[in-house]
Phi, psi and omega in degrees: 000139180275126182238131176252130178240123176268133175232151179262118180232029182299334181269009178080010182228158179253117184281159180302324181290338173293314178297324175297318184293322179295314178300316177302313178299321178299330180287344181264319181184205180280125190263128164243133181260137171239137181208177175214171179108205192251013182296134180283163182297329178298321180288313182296328181301332180299334182294330175299330182290341181255007171119352179288136182260329179215145182234121177258120180235130176259096183284342182283345183247107182252008184276180180229019178295127187295329178290320176295320179294327178295317179298318182301311183288323181300311182296317180296322180294320182288321182285334178262354182069025185296134179261342175230131179241127188246132167241165160274143181275053176266195182296325179287315181295324178293331183276321189269322184303315178296320179295320179294322180301318178291315184295323184261358185051050181247139176294145184237133172247114182260131176080038178297149179237359181203163181288156179299139174233124182049039176077006179245145183243130182280135176222160174276146178225165181053054176054037178084005183275348178209179175222155178223178179238133180248128178255130179248123185256359175288159178301313178256136187239142175241131182229129170250128191267130179292124182305144177069015180256350183215112187286138175300140179232125175279125183245354184078162181117174181224163182237138174281131181257127181234138173289141187220137179256108182282347183047059185276344179075195178275148180291146179277339179233161176241122180269115180285318182197151175233127181245118177250145176299140181244152175072021180219161179276128180300132186301315180303336183262346188293136175267340178230130183224131172248123186233159178209161183234205180294348173301342178280352169071356178164157181293339178291348179264003186290351180302325183288332176288315179296322181295318175296315177302316177299321179293329182270343190073038185255165173270156177255153182213177182206168174276168185296317182298327179296319177290323184292328181266006169085012178291323183224159181290154187291340181288353176265357182285120178247143180148189182299323179261007177237228179269129172269129186232159178220058182287171174285330178221128175236115179256118180244122180244126178068029177244124186292324182098044177300158185298330178291328178285315181301325182298333180268350185234353188287000170278354180300141181294317179226129180240130180240123180247135179237122180200146179283342180265105181295350178259008180300135181305328187299331181299331176293335179261355185282147171275328176220140181230139174238114177273105183181172181280122183302329181289343174260318185291310185300312175305319183291325174298315180301315180297315182297320179296317177299318180293317181299316181293320180297329182273353181237000000 
């Protein structure tokens, strides 16, 4: 089966969720990747190691307009005869996949967590508290893969890189500037996350969170109230109304665990909760719980991590 995978390479790098999407596509059939932007051949060639057989790149189009991206992927799908089109279910995938579904009259499964089985695709439902199966009966199918739900696999091999004209036309919007967080691990890609809430009592105490994150090589995050009152930037807000994450380890300090927060983090492989309130709802979702003061527990965890790394 011919599979088309769209990846975003505008920053000249290949993100982990792109490698996940290529690996996922390879499980379904023969993968052609379509992308745009400034990524060099040496960067794109890495995709061959994850199962891509061909890479179509439109270097003339460096924008991020969703309508233009829809035209790019639609033309690539038509030219390759792809029966399955795969996106990562990130901000770009959430914006482009539905538009492409309408344009191609193709069924869409958003937030897939496994490869199709007997024509059905597994997805999370009820904010991750259960799962269901979606059957798509259209000839062309579109699947967006939930980040961190499918690990990249190196299979060896190489990919032919071809120049491609997506004929995207003029942009409907003009982007004046784009500001991205610097010096931090993007939350959707992070495998380790240290998060905190109002139990930290103020932004001046966030150093103990950053110290543990630095020792672990983790990203930092926060609850919605913390972002709303300006203690931390909004791009660190995780939860139903913030960033949904699925790290291997999620450490939450001083967060009670409201259902809105749990909905964005309950896909984590391991959850560690630190709270002085032994009745905090978060403990019911935790794999490990520590009833204690974050101001005492976090520094001790940081010290233990540093000692462990020094001894190994």
